[in-house]
N, C-alpha and C positions, 0 to 999 in steps of 0.2 A: 479620139485622135486628131479630127479635123481642127477642135478647138484649141488644142496643147500647139497644132503648126501655128494656128491663129496668131496665140499669144505670145508667142517667139517671133513670129514676124514682126509683130508691133512692135516686141522690143526693142529689136534691132533697129526701127525705124526712126524709134524714139532717138535711143544712142546717137543716131546718124545725123540726125536733125541738130541734137545737141552741138556735137562737134562740127558740124557745118556753121552752126551760129556763132560758136567760140573762134571758129576760124576767121568768121567776115568779121567778129570784135574785134581780132586780131589787126585784120588787115588795114582798120580805119584809120584812119590820120587824125591829128586834132585832139582834142581834151575838153572837158567837161571845168568849169568853174565854178566854185562854191565860196560866195562870202557871208559868213557869219560871224557878228561878233567883232569884227576888226580886222579878223581872220579870214585869209582867203587861202583856198585848198584846189587845187588843179588835179583833175581825176583822169583815168585814161577811161576809154567807154567800157570796155570789162571791170574794171573797176566798180563804175559807177551804178555798171547791172547788178555785182555781188552785194553793193554798199544797200541797193534798194532793196534786195529779198529781207538782206538781214532785219532793215528797218522794219519790212510787215511783220516778220516773224515777232519784232521786239514788241511790235503796237498788240499783236494779239495773245502775248505772255502777258503784255499789262494788264489788258482787258480781264482776261481769266482769274490774275489773283487781284483785281478789283472787285470781281464775283466771289472768288473765294472769301476774300474778307467781310462785305456786304451779309453772307450766307453765314460766317461764324459770326456775327454781331446780330443778326435774327435771331440764330441759334441760343445763342447764352440772353437773348432778351424772352425767349419763352414761343418764340413763331415756328410754324412749322415749315422748316426748310428741307434739301436733299440731305443734310446731315443727320436731320429727327430723324426724315423716313428711312434711313438709312439701319441708324441706331432700332428702328421701328419694326422693320422688316426683320434684321436680326433675332429682337425679340419672337417675335411672332414665330420664326424659323425654331427658337428653341424650345417653345410653349409648343406647338403642334409637336414638334417630335417626342417632346416627356408624354403629352397627351394620346401619341402611336404607343409609345413604349407599356403606357399604363394598359391602356388595353390590350395589348398582348398579353401583360402582366395578370391582366384579371381574367383572360381567356383561359391562362394556363393554369389558375387556382393560386395564385401566388398573390394572396390577401395584401400584404403587408409592404409591398412591393409597389402593390397598385397604389396604395394610399400612399406611398413616396414620391412618385410620379406625378400625379393628381395634385398635391400639393406646391411640385414643382411647376406645374403646367396653370396653376394657378398663379403664380406670380407673376409668371411670361403675359399669360393670354386675358385678355377684358370679356372671355365669354364665361360667363357663370352659367348659363344654360348646361354648356358639356361640361365644365370641371366639377361643377357641385353633383354631376347626375354619378361621374367618373370617383367621386368619393364618398358619394353615398354607397355604391355598388361595393369598390372596393373597404370600405368600412365594413360592411355586412356581410362579405367573405371574409373577413379579419376576425369578426366576432364583436364589433366596438358599436354596439346598438345604439350609444349616445349618440356618435357623431356620426352613424347614417342619419340617425331622425333629424340632427341639426340642418345634415347636408339637404333632405327630402324638404324639410322647413323653408330653405332657403328657394326651392325648385315652387313653393306655393305663392311668392310674389309676382309671379308672372304669367302673363296668361298662356304664353305659350307653353310652359312646361307645369304648370298647374296640376295637371291631369295626371302627371307622373309623382309628383311630388303626391298626391292624394294615393296614389294608387300605392306607393312605396310605403306611406305610413301604417297605410290600411291593411298590408301585408305582414307588418312588425303586430301590429295590434292580434291579427288571427293566431301568428307565431305564440304571442303571451297568452292565448287564450279568452281576450277582453273581447268575447264577441257583440256586447252591447254596441261599443264603440266601430268595431270594425264594420257592424253593418249601418251603421252613420256613415263612416268613411264610404264606403261600398254605396250608398244611396247617392253623396255627393260625386263618387267618380263617375255612377253611371247617368248622372245628370248631365257632365262634361261631356262624357261621349256614349252615347246611348248604342250605338253599334258595334262598342268593345267585347267580342266573346267573353272575354275570360272575366270581366267584371259582371257581365252577365249571368254566367254561373256563378260568381262567388255570390252575388246579390240571391239569386234563386236560392242557393243552399245556408243562406243564411236566413232568409227570411222562411222558408221551411224548417229552419232548424229551429228558429221563435215560434213557429205556429200562426206565422201571418201569410195567412191562405189568401186573400185577396191581394194583396199587394204581389203574392209569389205569382198569382195568374196574369196580372198587369206586366211584369217580366218576363214570362213566357212567353204572352203577346208579342213584347219588343222583341225577344229571338227570334218570331216566323215571321216578325215583319221587317227586319234584316237578313233576312236569309240564313240564320246558325243554326236555326232547325225546321227539320224535316216536319210536315206537314203531319202525317201521320203520327210521329212521336209527341209532335204537339195536341192531336188531340187526345190521346193517350196519357199523355201529362195534365192535360188539363181538365180529365176525368179524374187523376188520382187528387189534383189539389182542389175540385170540385167536391169530391167523397169526405175529402179531408176537412173541408169547412161545414160540412152538414154533419160532420161526425162534435164538432164543436157545438154546433147548436143544439144537438140532444143533450150532450153534456148539461149546457144550458135550461135546458126543457123549454124550447120553444116551439113548439108545433107545428103550425104546416110547414113551417121555412125548411125545416128538415126533410120532410117529405117531398119538396119541391126540387131541392138538390140534388137528395139522393137519385132522385127519377131522370134528374138532368147528368149524373154522372153516368149512371148508365147508359142512357142513351148518347153518353160523346163517347164512350168505351163498352161495350157488352158482355167482352169478355172479362171484364174489371171484378174479378168473385166477390169482393164485399158491399162494390157499389150493387150487385146485382141483388145481391141478401137483400141488404137495405130499403132499394127499391121495391122489392116483395114484400118486406115486412109492411113498407109504406100503405103498396096496395092491399095487403091483407086488413091495416086498420081499418082502412077506406070501404071493404067489406067489397072488394073490386078482384076475386080470387081469379078470374079468367088472365086477368093484365099477370098478376104474381105468378102465373103458370107460365105463362107465353116469357117473360123474363126470366125466369130458372131455366127454361129449356133452351133458349136461343144462349144462355151462358154454359149451360153444362155443353151444349154443341160446341162451345168452342174450349170447352178443359172442363172433365169430370171432379167434381170438388165435394166432399164430405159437408161442408158449411152450404152448399148447394142442397144435397140431398136433406138436410137439415129444416132450410127453408122452405123444401118441398114439403115434406112432411106437417110442416105447422101451418101447411093453407087448408087443410082439414086434421085436426088433432083428437080428433074421439072416433075415427074411423077403427073397425074393427081390421085385425092382422092380414087377415085374407082380401077384403076391399083395398087395403096398400099396399098391397102387392099389385093388384091389379092396375091401380094407377100410377103405380110407380114405371109401369111399363113404355109408359112414352118418354123416360128418361134412359134406363134400362136396355130399351133397342135400339139407343144410340151410342156408338163407340162401346160395343156388345165386348170387343177382346181387350179393351182396356181393362186393366187390374185394377181401377178404382169402381168400376161397373162392376164388374164381377164380385167386388168382396160388398157393394152396396146389396148387388141382387141377393149374396148369403145373409148377409144380415137382416133381410127382410123375411126370409127363409125361418131363418132362426128364430124371429119374433113372433111366426104365426105355427111355429114347432112342426115343421116341415124338413125335419133333417137330412133325409135322403135329397130333399132336392136342395138343402144348400150345400150341400157336398159337390153336386152336379154342379151348381154355380161356381164354384171356388174351380172347378176343374182341376189342368194341373199348374194352377199359379202356386201354389206350396212348392213343387220343387222345380218349375223355370222361374220364377219369379217373386219367390215366397220372402216378404219382410216380416217383421213383428206382429205387424197388424195380423196378416193372413193366416199366418199361424199360431196365433190368438184365437182367431175365427174359428180353425179347423177343431182348436181344444173345446172351444163350444161345441161344435159339430159331436166330436166323440162323447163328450158328456151327456147331451143331449140323446146320442142312438143308445148309454147304458153302458158305455165304456168303462172300465175300471179307473181306479183313481190313477196307477200308473201308467196308464197311456195316455191321460189327460195331462198328468205333470208330465210326461216324456213330450208331449208338443210345447207345454207351458215351456221348458228347462229349452229346446230349440228356438222360442220364441227370444229369451233373453240373449241371448247370444248371436240373433240374426241381427242384418240388416235393418235401418231404424225405418219407420213409415216416412211417406212423402211430409215436409214442412216447409215453411216460406223462408227461404235461403235466401241471404244477400249476392245478389251475381259480382259482386265487388270484392268484398271481402269473405263471401262464405261463412259469412254469423249468422246463425241459426236464431228464431223469431219463434215466440208461441204463439202467436197471433199477429197476422197482417197489419202494417205502418205503409206510412206514405212516404218515409225514412227510415233509413237502416241506423239500428239504435247507435252500433259500434262506428260505423265511418261517417255518418249521417248525408249518405249519399240517399239522392230521389229518384222513387219508382223502380230499385232495383231490386225488390224482393221476389221472387219467381216460387212456386208451387214443385219441388220435386223432393226426391230422396238427398238427405244430407251426405256430405263426402267422410263426416266421422261417424264412429261407430257409437261414442259414447254419450249418446243424446236421449232426451226421452222420447216417448211417443207424442205426436200435436194433438191427439184427440183422445189418448189415452185408451181406456176400458169403456171412454160413454158412447162410444157407438155400436157397444157389442150387448146386445143387438141394436140396431136402430131405437130411440126411442123406446127402450122397456119398459121405463120406470113409469109411461103414461098411458101403460094398458095397464089394466086392473088386474083381468081377467083370464091372467099366468094361470096354468097348472102347475102341480110339484114338480112335474118331470121337465119344467123349463128351465133355463138357461138363468141361474141367478147372478146378477151383476156383483153384488157385492161378494159373493161366494168365490166369484172369479177372481177379484183382487185380494181379497184374502190368500188362494192360492199362489197366483204371482207374487205378492210379498211376503210368502212363508222363507224361512233362514235357510232350510233344508228344501232342496226340490230333490228327489229323486228319478235320477234320469233311467230310461229302460231302449233297449235294444231297438234300432232303427227299423228293424223289423215287423217287430211288437208296434211301435207306435202307428207304423202305415195301416 
């Protein structure tokens, strides 16, 4: 409010001063004479002042006109001028507008429109790092793989954009199933940006898929170094890779290295069942049963598993069934309520022909959490106690329709594996196999009847009333299974 009042006052002061000056000029007597080119001009004081103002304006206009003509000449000559800068700014504005429209089209899923906007931006802008990237992504969205690859290759020419170009071509090779080329590109991308997490994961997956275990361990160490993997997860996966490396050495029949790597894998992750089994086998071969027992017991404490039981049995292969039951107490007293422990104990008593004790070992497992394996063991108990074939077949009939026993199942894609492997054979994910009951019901038992009873085939002193493995298999494979009423089966 005050500033507006001040401006009004100043305006009136200026008008009053101009009016006063004009009055004073009109009141002056005399004239101004100007002689030029033989002519003489006589001007009043007021006319003289007006003429001076007009002269100053005319000179200013002449100077501006001369500058414009000089700028036009330099523009036509190719020099940078205000005119050229004006047109450059105009082109840049149009280019960035096209680039922004292309990014919006890309985000909206309009691949063709994004390609058109990228071409327009490329005409107006001298920014290949931006326009080529937009062109590549737009071409990928539109399904034009050739144009996308050409754009990515252009990005390879500059240090600033080389990683983006390598990564783009790598993803195209992966989509095309060219894993060999993708692996080479992944190594190049990893060398350019070792801390890039997606590149680390891609390289690790490809190395595991190609069984390059030593290279995969180096990549895994890089993930730990750059903070993209927790230390406990790194330790577990490093054990998986060390175990896989040891298994490869086994295939090549290279002696002592295998044993050392198996023991290393078990040290890194004692709960890794295959590593514990392989380490135990190496200790058994070196006549070190105490170390083998310790390895198996520690792994069993983490997770009971039939492979651990089989490895524990192999420590003393020629013992009698009664002594085996006693020695296995080191395992069976741990996690006594675990279904795996109950079934193991039942199988041991089956091998010792102590069928009532085998029934007591199973407890209420067949009613509360009975799977195909538990029901098959129950059929063997009934057979050992001298029940009729109808009763035995009734339990086997239930086993055929019961939930399947635990198997190695991929946590990522739920694919079921007959045996453990470091990567899923379906989705190729690393360290995703867990020992659990599969979600599907139409799968085969992982250990089959081989665990019924445990290591029966290794005992030669079985009586005629003992469960015969081949006979049980015959019953299961029979085409006609007679079911009996539930009360009679129990």
